[in-house]
C-alpha positions as CSV (number, residue, x, y, z in Angstrom):
1,M,64.4,206.0,62.2
2,G,66.1,206.0,58.8
3,I,66.4,208.3,55.8
4,D,63.8,211.1,55.4
5,K,60.7,209.6,53.8
6,K,60.2,212.4,51.2
7,L,63.9,212.4,50.2
8,Y,63.7,208.6,49.8
9,E,60.6,208.8,47.6
10,R,62.3,211.4,45.4
11,L,65.3,209.1,45.0
12,I,63.2,206.1,44.1
13,S,61.2,208.2,41.6
14,K,64.3,209.6,39.9
15,K,65.8,206.1,39.8
16,K,62.7,204.8,38.0
17,E,62.9,207.8,35.6
18,L,66.5,207.0,34.9
19,D,65.7,203.4,34.2
20,K,63.2,204.4,31.6
21,L,66.0,206.0,29.6
22,R,67.9,202.8,29.3
23,P,69.7,201.7,27.2
24,F,71.7,204.9,27.4
25,S,73.3,206.7,24.5
26,K,76.9,205.4,24.3
27,S,78.4,208.8,23.5
28,A,76.4,210.6,26.2
29,L,77.3,207.9,28.7
30,S,81.0,208.1,27.8
31,N,81.0,211.9,28.2
32,L,79.2,211.6,31.5
33,R,81.6,208.9,32.8
34,E,84.6,211.1,32.0
35,Q,83.1,214.0,33.9
36,I,82.1,211.8,36.9
37,I,85.6,210.3,37.2
38,I,87.3,213.7,37.3
39,E,84.7,215.2,39.8
40,W,84.7,212.1,42.0
41,T,88.5,211.8,42.1
42,Y,89.0,215.5,42.8
43,N,86.4,215.7,45.6
44,S,87.3,212.5,47.3
45,D,91.0,213.3,47.3
46,A,90.4,216.9,48.3
47,I,88.4,215.9,51.3
48,E,91.5,214.1,52.5
49,G,93.8,217.1,52.0
50,N,95.0,216.8,48.3
51,S,95.6,220.3,47.0
52,L,95.1,219.6,43.3
53,T,92.3,221.7,41.8
54,L,89.5,220.3,39.7
55,K,91.2,221.6,36.5
56,E,94.6,220.2,37.6
57,T,93.0,216.9,38.3
58,K,91.6,216.9,34.8
59,L,95.0,217.7,33.4
60,V,96.7,214.8,35.3
61,L,94.1,212.2,34.4
62,E,93.4,213.1,30.8
63,D,96.7,214.6,29.6
64,G,99.1,212.9,31.9
65,L,100.6,216.2,32.9
66,T,102.7,216.9,36.0
67,I,101.5,220.0,37.9
68,S,104.3,222.3,39.1
69,G,104.4,222.8,42.9
70,K,102.3,219.7,43.6
71,S,103.8,216.7,45.4
72,L,104.4,213.3,43.8
73,K,102.0,211.8,46.5
74,E,99.2,214.1,45.3
75,H,99.7,213.0,41.7
76,L,99.7,209.4,42.7
77,E,96.6,209.8,44.8
78,T,94.8,211.2,41.8
79,I,96.0,208.5,39.4
80,N,95.3,205.7,41.9
81,H,91.8,206.9,42.6
82,K,90.9,206.7,38.9
83,E,92.3,203.2,38.7
84,A,90.3,202.3,41.8
85,I,87.1,203.6,40.0
86,E,88.0,201.5,36.9
87,F,88.4,198.5,39.2
88,I,85.0,198.8,40.8
89,E,83.5,199.3,37.3
90,K,84.9,195.9,36.4
91,L,83.4,194.4,39.6
92,V,80.0,195.8,38.6
93,S,80.2,194.6,35.0
94,K,81.2,191.1,36.2
95,N,78.5,191.2,39.0
96,S,81.3,190.2,41.4
97,S,80.6,189.7,45.1
98,I,81.2,192.6,47.5
99,N,83.3,191.4,50.3
100,C,86.5,192.1,52.3
101,H,88.7,190.7,49.6
102,A,87.3,193.3,47.2
103,I,87.7,196.0,49.8
104,K,91.4,195.1,50.3
105,Q,91.9,195.2,46.5
106,I,90.4,198.7,46.4
107,H,92.6,199.9,49.2
108,S,95.6,198.4,47.6
109,L,95.0,200.5,44.5
110,I,94.5,203.6,46.6
111,L,97.9,203.3,48.3
112,S,99.8,201.8,45.4
113,K,103.3,203.4,45.1
114,I,102.5,205.6,48.0
115,D,102.8,203.1,50.8
116,D,103.1,199.6,49.3
117,D,103.9,198.1,52.7
118,E,100.4,199.0,54.0
119,A,98.5,198.8,50.7
120,G,95.6,196.3,51.0
121,K,96.6,195.2,54.5
122,Y,94.9,195.7,57.8
123,R,96.6,198.1,60.2
124,N,98.7,196.8,63.2
125,V,98.8,200.2,64.9
126,K,96.3,202.4,66.7
127,V,94.8,205.3,64.6
128,F,93.4,208.7,65.4
129,I,91.6,211.4,63.4
130,S,92.5,215.0,64.1
131,G,89.4,216.8,65.5
132,S,87.4,213.6,66.1
133,K,86.6,212.4,69.6
134,H,85.8,208.9,68.4
135,V,88.1,206.1,69.6
136,F,88.7,203.6,66.9
137,P,89.1,199.8,67.6
138,E,92.5,198.4,68.6
139,A,94.5,196.9,65.8
140,M,94.1,193.4,67.2
141,E,90.3,193.7,66.9
142,V,90.3,194.7,63.3
143,P,90.4,191.2,61.6
144,A,87.4,189.9,63.7
145,L,85.5,193.1,63.1
146,M,86.1,193.0,59.3
147,S,85.0,189.3,59.3
148,D,81.8,190.4,61.0
149,F,81.5,193.2,58.5
150,N,82.0,190.7,55.7
151,E,79.0,188.7,57.0
152,W,76.9,191.8,57.3
153,L,77.6,192.7,53.7
154,K,76.5,189.2,52.6
155,K,73.4,189.2,54.8
156,N,72.2,192.7,53.7
157,N,73.0,192.7,50.0
158,R,69.4,192.1,49.0
159,V,67.7,194.6,51.3
160,E,65.0,196.8,49.8
161,N,66.5,200.1,50.9
162,I,69.8,200.1,49.0
163,I,70.4,203.8,49.8
164,E,70.6,203.1,53.5
165,Y,72.6,199.9,53.0
166,A,75.2,201.6,50.9
167,A,75.5,204.5,53.3
168,E,75.7,202.2,56.3
169,A,78.4,200.1,54.6
170,H,80.4,203.3,54.1
171,F,79.9,204.2,57.8
172,K,80.7,200.8,59.2
173,L,84.0,200.6,57.3
174,V,85.0,204.1,58.5
175,D,84.0,203.2,62.0
176,I,86.3,200.1,62.0
177,H,89.1,202.1,60.2
178,P,90.9,198.9,59.2
179,F,93.7,200.6,57.4
180,V,96.5,203.0,58.4
181,D,95.5,205.4,55.6
182,G,93.0,205.7,52.8
183,N,89.9,204.6,54.9
184,G,87.7,207.5,53.7
185,R,88.4,207.0,50.0
186,T,88.0,203.3,50.3
187,A,84.7,203.7,52.1
188,R,83.3,206.1,49.5
189,L,84.4,203.7,46.7
190,L,82.7,200.8,48.5
191,M,79.5,202.8,48.9
192,N,79.5,203.6,45.2
193,L,80.3,200.0,44.3
194,I,77.1,199.0,46.1
195,L,75.0,201.8,44.5
196,M,76.4,201.1,41.0
197,K,75.6,197.3,41.3
198,H,72.0,198.4,41.8
199,G,71.9,200.8,38.9
200,I,72.2,203.9,40.9
201,P,74.8,206.5,39.8
202,P,77.9,207.1,42.0
203,S,77.4,209.6,44.8
204,V,80.1,212.3,45.0
205,V,80.6,213.8,48.4
206,L,81.7,217.4,47.6
207,K,84.7,219.0,49.1
208,V,82.7,222.1,50.0
209,D,80.5,219.8,52.2
210,R,83.5,218.3,54.0
211,K,82.6,219.9,57.4
212,K,79.0,218.7,57.2
213,Y,80.2,215.3,56.0
214,Y,82.5,214.9,59.0
215,S,79.8,216.2,61.4
216,C,77.4,213.6,60.2
217,L,80.0,210.9,60.6
218,E,80.7,212.0,64.1
219,K,77.0,211.7,65.0
220,A,77.0,208.3,63.4
221,H,79.9,207.2,65.6
222,K,77.7,208.1,68.6
223,G,74.9,205.9,67.2
224,N,72.8,208.4,65.3
225,L,72.9,207.5,61.6
226,V,69.9,209.6,60.4
227,D,71.8,212.7,59.5
228,F,74.4,210.6,57.6
229,F,71.7,208.7,55.7
230,N,70.1,212.0,54.7
231,F,73.5,213.6,53.8
232,I,74.3,210.6,51.5
233,G,70.8,210.6,50.1
234,R,71.1,214.3,49.0
235,S,74.5,213.4,47.4
236,I,72.8,210.6,45.5
237,E,70.0,212.9,44.5
238,R,72.5,215.3,43.0
239,S,74.0,212.5,40.9
240,L,70.6,211.3,39.8
241,I,69.6,214.8,38.7
242,M,72.9,215.2,36.8
243,W,72.5,211.9,35.0
244,L,68.9,212.6,34.1
245,E,69.8,216.1,32.8
246,M,72.6,214.7,30.6
247,L,71.0,211.4,29.4
248,K,67.6,212.6,28.5
249,P,66.8,212.8,24.7
250,A,68.3,215.6,22.7
251,N,64.9,217.3,22.0
252,K,64.3,217.6,25.8
253,Q,67.9,218.9,26.4
254,K,67.3,221.7,24.0
255,Q,64.4,222.9,26.2
256,G,67.0,223.6,28.9
257,S,67.3,222.4,32.5
258,K,64.4,223.1,34.8
259,Y,66.8,223.6,37.7
260,R,67.8,227.2,38.4
261,P,69.8,228.8,41.3
262,I,67.6,229.3,44.4
263,R,68.5,233.0,44.3
264,E,66.4,233.1,41.1
265,I,63.7,230.5,41.9
266,Y,62.6,232.1,45.2
267,K,61.2,235.2,43.5
268,G,57.5,234.9,43.1
269,T,57.2,232.4,45.9
270,P,56.1,233.1,49.5
271,Y,59.6,232.0,50.7
272,S,62.9,233.8,51.1
273,Q,66.1,232.6,49.5
274,E,67.5,231.7,52.9
275,Y,64.5,229.5,53.8
276,L,64.5,227.6,50.5
277,S,68.3,227.1,50.9
278,L,67.6,225.7,54.4
279,L,65.0,223.3,53.0
280,A,67.4,222.2,50.3
281,R,70.2,221.5,52.9
282,R,67.8,219.5,55.0
283,G,66.5,217.5,52.1
284,K,63.0,218.8,52.4
285,L,63.1,220.4,49.0
286,E,64.1,218.7,45.8
287,A,67.4,220.4,45.0
288,V,70.9,219.8,43.7
289,K,74.2,221.4,44.7
290,Y,76.7,222.6,42.1
291,G,79.8,224.0,43.7
292,R,78.6,226.1,46.7
293,N,75.2,226.9,45.1
294,W,71.9,225.2,45.5
295,Y,69.6,224.7,42.4
296,T,65.9,223.8,42.5
297,S,62.9,224.1,40.2
298,K,59.5,225.9,40.4
299,E,57.8,222.5,40.3
300,A,59.8,221.4,43.4
301,V,58.7,224.5,45.3
302,K,55.1,224.0,44.2
303,E,55.2,220.4,45.4
304,Y,56.6,221.5,48.8
305,M,53.8,224.0,49.1
306,K,51.2,221.3,48.3
307,E,52.7,219.1,50.9
308,Q,52.5,221.9,53.6
309,K,48.9,222.5,52.7
310,R,48.1,218.8,53.1
311,K,49.7,218.9,56.5
């Protein structure tokens, strides 16, 4: 069993809707790219413990400022992540192959000037993750496992369900944990490299969802990838909604977004705010998460009600 069918259908529908807007406005795409790079960098680094705020991340990346009280390592993590994003953008534009060589290059950028001895190199020590019961492979197994992973990437790069393929690639890399540090950031960049090569906007795993993210990964380590597929699917849906909202024609933008906080939408429906929030978290309701709040639309609630009546 894979990703939730209704969630997958929504993702494909939104992808088709986005494709209809191509070619995108250069100015709108440029603004969106700047926003995505900052949000993606902030959240990916924050998940790994970086204490820079979203605003501080913006100041470091756009203005080159040094933030008082923050370590050099945190500044380098931020700068490096942006450079890694720019690198995968080049891979997409050149339609380069996705393989272990590219993964090592991504990792090398992630650890540049932080740990140059380990940057882009497979680990030769055992690794653990605090709070995780999963036992990662021994260092001597890593080269063979990565070789197998390389073959898996080549074999599956033309599968129909790109969402599951990208999410599983993310998981497989984390499951091997080939590097001493930077595995999570590298895995998320790899996942988005796959998505972007297929015209799907990068998925940003939010810092506020860190606990849920790790919980889904822990289940995946035990052989159940369904929750992880759905978690990543909802992250992708958030990105698709964001891109559609910002890239749609100006006359439609003036009409305003159809998405409103669930605390407003639930009024006039037979459902409570808590129930709609639960549906959103489970991917049963078309919704997008901004910060800690879920947003949905009246149309999405009506569609859910129709679906329940059909059942």
